[in-house]
Every structure is written in structure tokens, then in C-alpha cells.
Backbone as a ProteinNet text record, in pm:
[ID]
protein_1_A
[PRIMARY]
HVKEMAWSRVNHPSELVTEGQEVTVTVVSIERDRNRVGLSMRNANEDPWSNAGSDIEAGTQLKGEVTRLEKYGAFVEIKPGLEGLVHVSEITFAKRIHHPRDVLTVGDLVSVSVLEIDVGQQRISLSIKQLENDPWESVVADFPLGTKLVGRVERSAAFGVFVEVAAGITALLPRSESGQSDGVDLGRHFKPGDTVEVTVLSVNPDERRMAVGLGASDGDQESKNMREYQKKQESGTTGMGTFADLFKNVKLD
[TERTIARY]
-1506.3	-1430.7	-1331.9	-1242.9	-1104.6	-1175.1	-1261.6	-1298.9	-1379.3	-1382.1	-1465.6	-1375.1	-1223.7	-1112.4	-1089.6	-1105.6	-1051.6	-1122.6	-1110.5	-1168.1	-1045.8	-914.2	-821.9	-803.6	-723.6	-721.5	-641.5	-715.5	-635.5	-601.7	-507.1	-466.3	-495.4	-457.3	-449.5	-483.9	-572.2	-595.4	-427.9	-357.9	-202.6	-165.4	-197.9	-168.1	-209.6	-340.8	-377.7	-382.6	-418.2	-413	-361.8	-333.3	-295.9	-383.2	-354.7	-448.4	-445.6	-526.4	-546.1	-571.4	-560.2	-561.9	-715.3	-732.4	-878.7	-882.2	-985.6	-1046.4	-1221.4	-1211.1	-1355.4	-1451.3	-1572.3	-1614.7	-1795.3	-1869	-1997.1	-2061.3	-2157	-2252.5	-2330.7	-2320.3	-2329.6	-2446.6	-2454.4	-2553.4	-2572.2	-2671.4	-2708	-2782.6	-2704.7	-2791.2	-2812.4	-2934.5	-2939.1	-2978.4	-2993.1	-3032.1	-2852.7	-2798.9	-2674.8	-2556.1	-2604.3	-2524.3	-2417.4	-2429.5	-2354.8	-2351.7	-2288.7	-2266.2	-2161.2	-2208.9	-2081.9	-2065.5	-1942.8	-1896.9	-1805.9	-1765.6	-1692.7	-1619.3	-1489.5	-1385.2	-1431.3	-1382	-1420.8	-1555.7	-1627.7	-1762.6	-1760.8	-1665.5	-1633.9	-1546.5	-1504.4	-1459.6	-1525	-1464.8	-1545.7	-1517.8	-1602.4	-1582.5	-1498.4	-1402.4	-1280.2	-1365.8	-1450.4	-1538.3	-1630.4	-1669.2	-1775.9	-1713.8	-1561.9	-1507.9	-1459.5	-1442.5	-1341.3	-1365.8	-1493.1	-1531.3	-1496.9	-1473.1	-1450.7	-1303.7	-1231.1	-1082.6	-986.4	-1038.7	-947	-1051.6	-1011.7	-1085.7	-961.1	-1036.8	-935.3	-824.6	-740.9	-570.4	-480.3	-559.9	-493	-408.4	-288.6	-119.6	-128.1	-98.3	-43.9	21.2	64.5	160.7	112.9	119.4	37	120	18.7	130.6	66.1	158.1	71.9	14.8	-117.8	-161.8	-190.7	-201.5	-262.3	-227.5	-156.1	-112.6	-254.1	-298.2	-384.3	-343	-368.7	-331.2	-358.3	-499.1	-543.5	-470	-414.6	-368.4	-335	-287	-223.5	-334.1	-363.8	-445	-350.2	-373.8	-288.1	-368.3	-331.2	-400.7	-321.9	-417.3	-392.7	-422.7	-513.8	-546.6	-586.4	-567.1	-648.2	-782.7	-786.9	-943.5	-956.9	-867.5	-922.1	-803.7	-865.3	-774.5	-829.8	-713.1	-735.3	-692.9	-725.2	-665	-571	-473.8	-407.4	-388.7	-476.7	-503.4	-370.9	-344.5	-221.3	-169.1	-238.1	-193.1	-163.9	-171.9	-196.3	-13.1	61.5	156.9	280.7	310.1	444.9	445.2	512.4	519.9	648	714.3	857.3	836.9	751.1	758.9	621.2	592.6	480.7	470.4	418.4	419.1	274.5	310.4	193.9	109.9	178	153.4	237	122.7	193.7	340.8	303.5	439.6	610.9	603.4	688.3	763.2	666.1	754.8	687.9	627.3	564.8	584.7	558.5	589.8	482	402.5	337.2	422.4	386.8	440.9	515.8	546.5	630	492.1	624.7	536.1	546.5	446.3	437.3	357.9	426.4	312.9	203	112.9	-23.2	-100.1	-163.8	-215.3	-372.3	-471.7	-595.5	-660.4	-730.6	-792.4	-933.1	-985.9	-1106.8	-1198.9	-1295.4	-1316.5	-1475.9	-1515.4	-1667.5	-1742.5	-1775.6	-1796.9	-1917.1	-2026.8	-2126.9	-2099.8	-2007	-1942.2	-1836.8	-1743.5	-1636.8	-1515	-1511.1	-1391.7	-1316.7	-1187.2	-1099.9	-983.2	-964.1	-868.9	-767.7	-671.1	-538.2	-444.4	-330.9	-228.5	-82.2	0.3	154.5	227.6	180.4	252.4	219.6	139.3	90.6	180.3	242	317.9	487.9	511.4	667.1	611.8	752.4	738.2	715.2	606.6	553.8	637.9	711.5	861.1	752.5	631.7	558.6	557.7	538.6	547.3	636	782.6	909	988.4	857.6	907.8	934.3	876.3	899	1056.6	1076.2	1214.3	1305.3	1274.5	1380.3	1394.8	1323.8	1338.5	1296.6	1365.3	1337.8	1317.3	1244.7	1206.8	1370.4	1390.7	1531.2	1618.5	1612.3	1690.4	1685.6	1825.7	1859.5	1888.4	1796.6	1828.5	1853.5	1856.9	1889.5	1778	1693.2	1571.6	1562.6	1500.1	1460.5	1304.9	1304	1172.1	1115.2	951.2	874.5	778.1	743.1	650.9	623.7	575.9	554.6	394.5	351.3	220.3	234.7	128.2	125	140	141.2	141.2	254.2	359.2	486.2	528.8	597.7	694	700.1	706	689.6	793.7	869.5	1037.8	1000.2	1084.1	1076	1218	1150.1	1343.2	1382.7	1292	1329.8	1236.3	1298.9	1169.2	1011.4	936.2	799.8	737.1	832.6	812.1	842.4	738.1	725.6	672.9	750.7	746.9	703.6	601.6	567.6	636.9	723.9	812.2	718.9	651.4	539.6	614.7	562.2	614.8	680.7	637.2	651.7	782	844.3	965.5	1053.6	1036.6	1091.8	1202.5	1226.7	1268.2	1234.3	1114	1072.4	954.2	904.6	790.9	639.8	512.3	418.7	423.9	359.6	352.5	455	575.2	687.5	634.7	660.7	651.2	739.1	700.7	801.5	860.1	766.4	828.8	956.6	982.4	1102.4	1208.1	1203.1	1345.1	1362.6	1255.4	1200.4	1172.8	1298.8	1232.8	1203.7	1143.1	1140.1	1272.1	1326.2	1458.3	1542.1	1536.7	1650.1	1633.1	1784.6	1790.3	1780.8	1757.6	1753.5	1769.3	1821.1	1877.5	1753	1666.7	1578	1607.1	1513.6	1522.7	1345.1	1367.2	1198.3	1175.8	1034.8	984.5	851.2	792.9	678.2	661.8	589.7	570	473.6	379.9	238.6	203.5	261.3	267.6	118.9	15.4	-129.3	-184	-160.3	-202.2	-73.8	29.6	87.2	158.6	200.2	215	358.1	433.2	581.1	576	666	626.7	839.4	856.2	1015.2	1033.5	1168.6	1180.5	1329.7	1376.4	1490.7	1608.7	1688.8	1819.7	1867.1	1918.5	2030.7	2124.1	2221.3	2345	2393.3	2319.2	2306.4	2213.4	2303	2248.2	2140.7	2195	2103.7	1993.8	1990.9	1884.2	1785.6	1805.2	1768.6	1682.2	1770	1631.4	1563.1	1596.7	1507	1389.6	1399.9	1301.5	1207.3	1266.4	1181.2	1092.7	1169.9	1081.1	940.1	1017.3	874	773	860.1	730.2	634.6	697.2	589.8	509.7	542.4	452.9	318.3	388.6	278.5	173.7	229	154.6	50.3	87.4	21.6	-108.6	-62.9	-151.5	-250.9	-203.8	-295.3	-269.5	-164.9	-138.2	-42.9	-21.8	80.9	-12.8	62	-17.1	-114.4	-67.9	-166.8	-211.2	-244.5	-268.8	-212.2	-254.3	-155.8	-114.4	-10.8	11.9	-115.1	-181.1	-294.5	-399.6	-405.5	-526.9	-449.1	-355.8	-305	-303.8	-309.8	-259.5	-445.6	-517.6	-643.2	-715.2	-706.9	-737.7	-627.1	-493.3	-388.2	-391.1	-395	-396.6	-242.7	-179.2	-24.5	-7.8	-117.6	-90.3	-89.5
-1167.8	-1257.5	-1176	-1196.2	-1155.7	-1010.2	-1037.3	-930.2	-811	-824.7	-735.8	-642.3	-691.2	-639.3	-499.5	-451	-324.1	-321.6	-197.8	-146.9	-178.5	-183.4	-241.7	-380.6	-455	-601.4	-650.5	-787.5	-853.4	-992.5	-1037.2	-1177.4	-1277	-1232.2	-1291.4	-1190.7	-1249.3	-1152.4	-1120.4	-1173.7	-1161.4	-1045.5	-962.8	-880.1	-771.3	-764.6	-605	-659.4	-769	-793.5	-882.9	-900.6	-978.2	-1052	-1187.9	-1206.4	-1094.3	-1061	-1011.6	-830.8	-814.6	-686.7	-624.8	-518.1	-460.7	-345.9	-393.8	-312.4	-276.8	-161	-147.6	-186.4	-235.1	-317.3	-255.8	-312.4	-299.5	-421.7	-453.9	-564.1	-570.6	-655	-666.2	-771.9	-888.8	-1013.3	-1042.6	-1134.6	-1216.3	-1318.3	-1441.3	-1564.6	-1628.4	-1621.5	-1643.5	-1818.3	-1859.6	-2031.7	-2082.1	-1996.9	-2078	-2022.3	-1929.6	-1873	-1773.8	-1735.3	-1655.5	-1509.9	-1457.9	-1311.1	-1249.9	-1148.9	-1153.9	-992.2	-970.1	-831.3	-775.1	-627	-551.5	-484.8	-480.4	-354.1	-246.1	-281.2	-203.5	-99.3	-172.2	-51.2	18.7	-38.8	97.6	242.6	234	328.4	372.8	479.7	568.5	465.8	422.4	409.5	475.3	457.6	549.3	582.8	529.1	580.8	681.2	716	817.4	957.3	984	1091.4	1095.3	994.4	934.4	1081	1117.3	1220.5	1334.4	1361.4	1508.6	1519.6	1437.2	1421.2	1392.4	1317.3	1239.3	1285.6	1310.3	1359.5	1319.2	1340.5	1295.2	1420.2	1339.5	1426.7	1439.3	1388.5	1400.2	1255.1	1320.7	1264.4	1196.7	1049.9	1012.7	888.2	824.3	724.6	579.1	476.7	350.9	254.4	140.7	7.7	-73	-142.4	-263.7	-382.5	-408.4	-523.2	-635.2	-618.5	-742	-752.3	-841	-834.2	-933.5	-883.5	-950.1	-923.9	-1036.9	-975.3	-865.2	-839.7	-690.6	-586.2	-594.4	-467.1	-493.5	-409	-417.8	-323.4	-361.4	-325.8	-210.6	-93.1	-26	52.1	5.6	87.1	194.4	309.1	468.3	530.9	461.1	477.5	366.1	352.1	243.8	219.8	95.7	60.4	108	206.8	226	190.5	82.5	38.5	102.7	84.3	168.2	47.6	82.9	-42	62.5	-6.2	59.7	-59.4	15.5	-120.7	-146.3	-238.5	-282.4	-193	-127.2	-40.9	111.8	117.1	280.1	224	116	123.2	171.2	162.3	243.1	277.5	408.2	422	327.5	270.1	223.1	139.2	22.1	-97.2	-190.9	-268.1	-309.7	-439.9	-441.4	-539.2	-624.1	-770.9	-847.3	-871.3	-857.5	-879	-793.1	-715.8	-647.4	-713.8	-819.7	-858.7	-834.9	-805.9	-774.4	-660.5	-582.4	-441	-414.8	-483.2	-459.3	-596.5	-583.1	-690.6	-620.7	-724.3	-702	-654.2	-474.4	-422.9	-331	-305.8	-202.4	-86.9	15.1	158.6	247.7	286.7	355.5	496.9	586.1	709.7	715	748.8	729.4	831.9	866.8	959.4	916.9	992.7	902.2	977.9	838.2	897.9	923.2	833	841.7	775.8	873.3	764.3	758.9	678.6	628.3	593.3	673.3	650.2	527.2	524.4	445.1	344.4	300.4	157.8	124.9	224.8	192.2	154.2	234.3	223.1	313.4	293.8	481.3	379.6	419.6	382.4	501.4	432.2	484.9	485.2	564.3	529.2	576.3	489.8	528.3	592.1	567.8	594.5	752.6	809.3	953.7	1059.5	997.2	1067.3	1063.6	984.6	952.1	1058.1	1078.8	1154.6	1055.9	1119.6	1061.2	1077	939.8	1002.5	995.5	987.1	1054.6	1175	1239.1	1397	1489.9	1431.7	1466	1386.1	1287.4	1215.1	1261.8	1397	1467.4	1507.9	1577.1	1624.7	1548.2	1415.9	1284.5	1221.7	1201.6	1098.5	1184.2	1268.6	1308.1	1251	1244.2	1146.5	1157.9	1003.8	974.9	930.8	929.9	878	747.1	692.5	570.8	525.5	432.1	364.1	223	148.2	-2.6	-32.3	-124	-117.3	-282.9	-318	-474.4	-536.3	-653.5	-712.9	-736.8	-660.1	-763.8	-855.1	-836.8	-934.3	-913.6	-1024.7	-993.8	-1041.1	-993.8	-1018	-1006.7	-1045.2	-1082.3	-951.3	-844.4	-694.5	-645.4	-664.4	-614.9	-647.4	-581.7	-645.3	-498.1	-539.4	-459.1	-431.8	-304.5	-287.1	-181.6	-229.3	-106.2	-47	115.3	189.1	230.5	273	318.2	286.9	298.2	312.5	369.4	283.4	323	351.6	392.3	353.6	248.6	189.6	85.1	122.8	105.4	140.4	-11.7	25.2	-40.7	-61.9	-175.6	-220.6	-271.9	-249.3	-275.7	-388.6	-473.1	-597.9	-550.9	-410.8	-392.6	-314.7	-271.4	-243	-334.5	-450.5	-557	-629.6	-625.1	-689.4	-848.4	-855	-985.3	-983.8	-1093.8	-1063	-1140.6	-1115.3	-1168.5	-1310.1	-1357.1	-1491.3	-1541.7	-1460.2	-1516.8	-1480	-1580.8	-1540.4	-1491.1	-1351.3	-1270.5	-1289.7	-1370.6	-1422.6	-1530.4	-1600.6	-1659.1	-1586.2	-1436.1	-1374.3	-1266.9	-1216.3	-1118.3	-1183.6	-1240.9	-1332.4	-1221.7	-1245.8	-1135.6	-1142.5	-1017.7	-985.5	-970.4	-995.2	-991	-816.3	-806.8	-626.3	-636.1	-496.5	-483.9	-325.6	-254	-125.2	-103.7	53.5	92.5	262.1	282.9	407.6	480.4	613	641.5	715.5	654.4	704.7	794.8	789.9	855.1	842.1	982.9	996.6	1056.6	995.2	1073.1	1049.5	1160.9	1172.8	1168.8	1226.5	1216.4	1109	995.4	872	787.7	811.5	724	602.9	685.8	567.9	635.3	534.5	558.2	453.2	452.7	362.5	365.3	264.7	277.3	192.4	159.7	118.6	54.7	-84.7	-122.7	-45.4	10.8	21.1	32.9	113.5	125	119.4	60.3	81.2	189.6	190.5	339.9	485.6	540	653.9	727.6	779.3	836.7	783.8	642.1	570.1	528.4	545.7	506.8	658.8	772.3	893.9	896.1	832.8	840.5	760.3	683.3	550.3	618.5	688.3	748.6	866.6	920.6	1048.6	967	853	829.2	766.4	729.6	616.6	741.8	882.2	986.3	1029.1	1030.7	1081.4	1017.3	868.1	748.9	762.5	779.3	783.5	888	1018.2	1122.2	1099.2	1063	1023.7	910.3	833.2	702.5	612.9	603.3	476.8	422.4	372.6	280.4	142.3	28.3	-86.8	-161.4	-112.5	-159	-40	69.3	164	291.3	351.7	458.5	366.4	436	368.9	386.5	497.9	547.9	401.2	398.2	300.9	155	139.6	-12.4	-1.2	78.2	50	77.4	138.3	152.1	17.7	-101	-218.8	-283.6	-221.6	-292.8	-255.9	-343.4	-303.2	-310.4	-227.8	-210.4	-268.4	-274.5	-337.7	-469.7
3183.9	3054.5	3007.2	2949.4	2892.1	2808.9	2696.1	2628.5	2670.5	2832.4	2902.4	2994.5	2970.6	3074.3	3068.7	2910.8	2856.6	2720.2	2672.4	2550	2431.5	2470.6	2403.2	2354	2273.4	2298.3	2392.9	2451	2560.1	2531.7	2523.2	2527.2	2625.2	2755.8	2861.8	2989.6	3087.2	3188.3	3253.6	3259.5	3342.3	3287.1	3181.7	3099.7	3197.5	3237.5	3315.8	3470.3	3529.8	3658.1	3729.2	3859.4	3912.2	4041.7	4073.2	4214.3	4322.4	4380.8	4502.4	4473	4356.7	4330.3	4297.1	4353	4397.8	4242.2	4129.2	4034.5	4041.3	3952.4	3932.3	3866.2	3849.7	3791.6	3779.9	3675.5	3649.6	3633.8	3678.5	3662.7	3510.1	3432.8	3305.8	3294	3389.2	3367.3	3479.7	3524.2	3615.7	3591.7	3617.5	3594.9	3719.1	3760.5	3913.5	3913.6	3822.3	3788	3767	3732	3725.4	3844.7	3963.5	4031.1	3976	3858.3	3818	3752.5	3797.9	3769.3	3671.1	3588.8	3459.8	3509.2	3469.4	3521	3397.6	3416.9	3308.2	3383.9	3340.1	3376.4	3300.4	3140	3030.2	3036.3	3056.8	3084.9	3237.4	3304.4	3421.7	3363.6	3259.4	3178.1	3077.5	3007.5	2880.5	2769.8	2685.8	2552.9	2485.3	2445.2	2386	2217.6	2168.6	2043	2086	2210	2242.3	2197.9	2208.4	2177.6	2018.2	1946.6	1851	1764.3	1724.4	1586.7	1609.8	1789.8	1813.1	1780.9	1891.8	1919.3	1779.4	1731.4	1572.8	1443	1340.7	1224	1122.5	999.2	850.2	858.5	840.9	827.5	973.6	1028.6	1189.1	1157.7	1238.2	1239.7	1408.1	1376.4	1502.4	1505.4	1629.2	1623.4	1728.4	1636.3	1733.3	1694.8	1738.7	1744.3	1674	1590.6	1503.2	1574.5	1589.2	1671.3	1588.2	1427.5	1358.6	1227	1208.5	1003.4	955.9	840.4	741.2	639	519.4	409.6	340.9	366.8	348.5	404	488	557.9	708.1	768	906.2	1009.3	1117.4	1222.5	1319.8	1352.6	1414	1554.6	1663.8	1791.7	1798.7	1773.1	1793.9	1913.6	1969.7	2107.3	2200.6	2336	2363.2	2360.7	2276	2267.7	2089.3	2040.3	1916.4	1827.8	1745.6	1611.2	1471.9	1385	1258.7	1169.8	1018.1	937.2	833	811.5	711.9	573.4	511	364.6	300.5	277	207.4	123.8	46.1	-80.8	-24.5	109.2	192.1	282.1	274.7	372.6	320.8	164	142.6	-15.8	-22.5	-187.6	-245.5	-161.2	-199.2	-247.3	-239.8	-357	-306.4	-429.4	-420.3	-323.8	-237.9	-117.5	-111.4	-111.3	-124.8	2.1	125.1	227.7	337.9	459.5	517.4	564.7	615.3	678.8	599.4	487.3	391.8	471.3	471.3	615.1	722	797.3	904.2	990.9	1117.6	1237.5	1343.2	1420.3	1505.6	1639.6	1688.6	1789.4	1766.5	1592.1	1555.8	1577.8	1647.5	1618.3	1517.8	1438.3	1334.7	1377.1	1278.3	1243.5	1124.2	1137.4	1090.5	1047.1	921.7	926.4	878.7	938.5	950.1	821.8	734.6	583.3	606.2	682.2	723	842.4	923.4	1044.1	1008.6	1049	1029	1162.8	1273.9	1427.1	1470.2	1338.7	1354.9	1329.7	1258	1203.3	1299.3	1372.4	1454.3	1321.7	1243.7	1158.5	1155.9	1131.3	1070.3	1002	880.6	761.7	801.2	780.4	836	699.6	698.9	585.3	661.1	610.9	634.9	525.4	417.9	307.6	283.5	336.5	296.3	374.1	457.5	534	455.4	363.9	301.1	187	127.2	21	-124.8	-193.4	-312.4	-431.7	-458.7	-574.2	-697.9	-722.3	-851.8	-834.9	-749.8	-738.2	-839.5	-830.2	-890.2	-1017.7	-1050.6	-1130.3	-1336.6	-1320.2	-1452.9	-1479.7	-1334.8	-1312.9	-1294	-1248.6	-1201.6	-1340.4	-1400.4	-1532.2	-1662.5	-1676.2	-1819.4	-1923.9	-2074.9	-2148.3	-2208.5	-2269.1	-2301.3	-2190	-2039.5	-1961.5	-1962.5	-1951.5	-1939.9	-1790.1	-1768.9	-1639.3	-1633.4	-1523.7	-1518.4	-1398.3	-1436	-1362.6	-1337.5	-1204.9	-1204.5	-1224.8	-1324.2	-1347	-1231.8	-1255.9	-1159.7	-1181.9	-1295.7	-1352.7	-1485.2	-1538.8	-1735.2	-1738.2	-1854.7	-1881.6	-2066.2	-2106.3	-2256	-2334.2	-2247.9	-2346.6	-2319.9	-2211.4	-2183.9	-2037.8	-1997.8	-1918.8	-1776.5	-1653.5	-1549.1	-1479.6	-1506.5	-1455.6	-1330	-1223.9	-1153.7	-1166.7	-1183.3	-1231.2	-1113	-1010.8	-894.4	-792.6	-648.7	-540.5	-525.1	-586	-605.7	-739.8	-798.5	-939.6	-1030.2	-1098.1	-1182.9	-1286.2	-1390.7	-1549.1	-1633.4	-1735.4	-1865.2	-1989.3	-2002.9	-2124	-2229.4	-2301.3	-2366.7	-2453.4	-2495.1	-2609.3	-2743.9	-2770.1	-2913.1	-2889.9	-2762.4	-2717.7	-2641.4	-2657.6	-2588.5	-2655.1	-2770.7	-2860.3	-2905.5	-2857	-2883.9	-2972.9	-3050.2	-3159.5	-3088.8	-3151.8	-3090.3	-3049.7	-2944.3	-2928.3	-2897.6	-2861.2	-2748.6	-2621.2	-2520	-2388.1	-2334.3	-2291.1	-2242.1	-2121.8	-2007.4	-1890.8	-1916.2	-2045.7	-2064.4	-2059.9	-2088.6	-2160.3	-2049.5	-1967.7	-1867.4	-1714.2	-1635.8	-1504.3	-1412.1	-1301.8	-1177.8	-1119.9	-1099.1	-1053.7	-1120.8	-1269.7	-1330.7	-1367.6	-1401.7	-1427	-1555.3	-1593.5	-1774.7	-1778.3	-1883.7	-1943.5	-2004.2	-1971	-2051.8	-2074.8	-2144.8	-2162.8	-2154.2	-2069.1	-2073.7	-2174.1	-2231.5	-2333.6	-2312.1	-2188.1	-2162	-2011.5	-1945.5	-1841.9	-1799	-1751.8	-1648	-1537.1	-1450.3	-1327.3	-1253.4	-1357.4	-1281.9	-1261.5	-1352.3	-1373.9	-1292.4	-1294	-1233	-1286.8	-1440.4	-1538.1	-1613.6	-1650.4	-1715.4	-1817.7	-1933.6	-2055	-2102.6	-2093.5	-2127.8	-2230	-2297.6	-2418	-2337.2	-2421.7	-2426	-2462.2	-2404.4	-2447.4	-2539	-2634.5	-2754.4	-2757.4	-2855.3	-2845.4	-2922.7	-3018.2	-3136.5	-3055.9	-2998	-2929.7	-3034.2	-3175.4	-3258	-3289	-3307.1	-3357.9	-3271.1	-3133.8	-2985.8	-3034.9	-3009.7	-3009.2	-3127.8	-3249.6	-3362.4	-3353.4	-3307.2	-3253	-3151.2	-3002.2	-2944.4	-3008.1	-3110.2	-3138.5	-3209.7	-3327.4	-3378.2	-3314.7	-3189.1	-3102.9	-3032.3	-2998.8	-2935.7	-3030.3	-3150.2	-3287.9	-3284.9	-3284	-3279.2	-3191.7	-3055.6	-2915.4	-2884.6	-2949.4	-2947.4	-3071.4	-3157.5	-3240	-3224.6	-3124	-3095.8	-3166.1	-3269.8	-3401	-3360	-3214.6	-3180.7	-3202	-3220.2	-3272.2	-3153.5	-3014.9	-2936.7	-2857	-2955.1	-2854.4	-2782.5	-2745.5	-2657.9	-2543.1	-2468.5	-2355.6	-2228.6	-2241	-2129	-2153.1	-2297.8	-2339.9	-2307	-2284.4	-2268.1	-2103	-2026.3	-1867.3	-1829.7	-1921.3	-1822.2	-1756.3	-1816.3	-1732.2	-1655.3	-1621.2	-1551.2	-1409.8	-1321.6	-1174.4	-1136.5	-1097.1	-1062.6	-903.4	-843.4	-673.3	-696
[MASK]
+++++++++++++++++++++++++++++++++++++++++++++++++++++++++++++++++++++++++++++++++++++++++++++++++++++++++++++++++++++++++++++++++++++++++++++++++++++++++++++++++++++++++++++++++++++++++++++++++++++++++++++++++++++++++++++++++++++++++++++++++++++++++++++

């Protein structure tokens, strides 16, 4: 059977063998009443999982081929017969993706880092983005408070607008800083893909959160408003709570 030809995935026997070729097999079943013998080529070779726990461990960096793409992640063969899963959240820091095919295709060769290996369950968790530079590590130095940026609207919610201000950095523009009153549908004024000028109000690299306000034409007034907002934020008296409170139940993925 095609599943018994190799430990790695085989779509068709012609990928491995040709007629007349000699192969080594083991007998896996005998059905005398049907005159049928089941053979296995892969059992004639060592199971790649038998040594997986010793030569592959958390932190190991490897190269592999993308073999499958599912909505929840990409499967990468790191050794013949050994596939690991790169969850969609572990593919890249650069942008929020909805499906692995947004950035990967079957057959791609990628570098991965092993996050976790469970030999008993034959599962390996991998990451591609852990080998990239995390933009949040330098966000405080790169985006000091008051920095003016041009961002791209990702999506809107009742409490504010998510704006991508740099690759891998998505900030929240709260409703109170959007220039729109309560009850107004922010999605009508901030459509995905729109560009918007904003000013950095708050940065929390540990929680990977940034808050921004709309850029103001009057620089002095803008600075004054920002200082007032920061005081309210520190005391927790902003109308919708602190940005940390606002973010608690928000998923950016």
C-alpha cells in the first residue's frame, strides 16, 4: 500500500519505485483465504520517531519543506518521515495573516525552530517567526511617545480602530481618539486599507500593545492633549479605562 512505502508522505508509488526495481520489504499481513500478502517497505527501515527525542529537541534549528497548508498552520517535513506543525501564529512577525497560503506555498524550503516535541504523540511544534527579528523588541526606541506615523487600517471595532504602523506592529486608535462620537460606526470612516496619520500615545512592549491618536495640525495642542491623556491613563480615569484594560479581551490574531 502507498502508506507502507515510506515514512514520509507519498502521493503515488511512481515517486519512489519503478517496475522491475528490487526493493526490501517486510511482511505485515497474510490473508490466506484471499491469497493476499501485505508488505511494507517503510518497516524495513528505522522509524524516524525512534530517535526524534535525542537528535531533535526544543531550540533546534532546522530546514524543511512545506508539505501541507491548513487554515490553522503549515506542515513542514524536517526529516524524512518527520513532519512538524507551524501554527499560523508562528509564521511571521511581519503581518497578521488569515491563512498560511498568504505567505507560503507547498514545496517552499523554510528555516524553522523547534518549539516543542512530543515523541509519544508524535507531534512537533515549529516556528518560523522565532528566527526573525521581533519588531516589538525595539519598539520603544523606534517609536518614542509623540512620534508621528502614517499607518494602514486593518479593521475596526466598536471601541476603536486597529492600525498597522510598521511591519509586525499593530496599534489601537481608540474611539475617544478617532474624532468620532459614540454610536458612530467607525467602519464607515476607517475602511481596511485606508491610510491614516497618527501619533504614538502609549507603548507597552511586554504586552505587545501600542495606542495612537489621530495626528493634529496644531503641534502644541497635540502635545497638550497627549500629556493630558497620559495622566488620565496612568490614573486609570480615561473614559474607557486604561489601554491595558481595553486590550485585555482583544485578540490581535
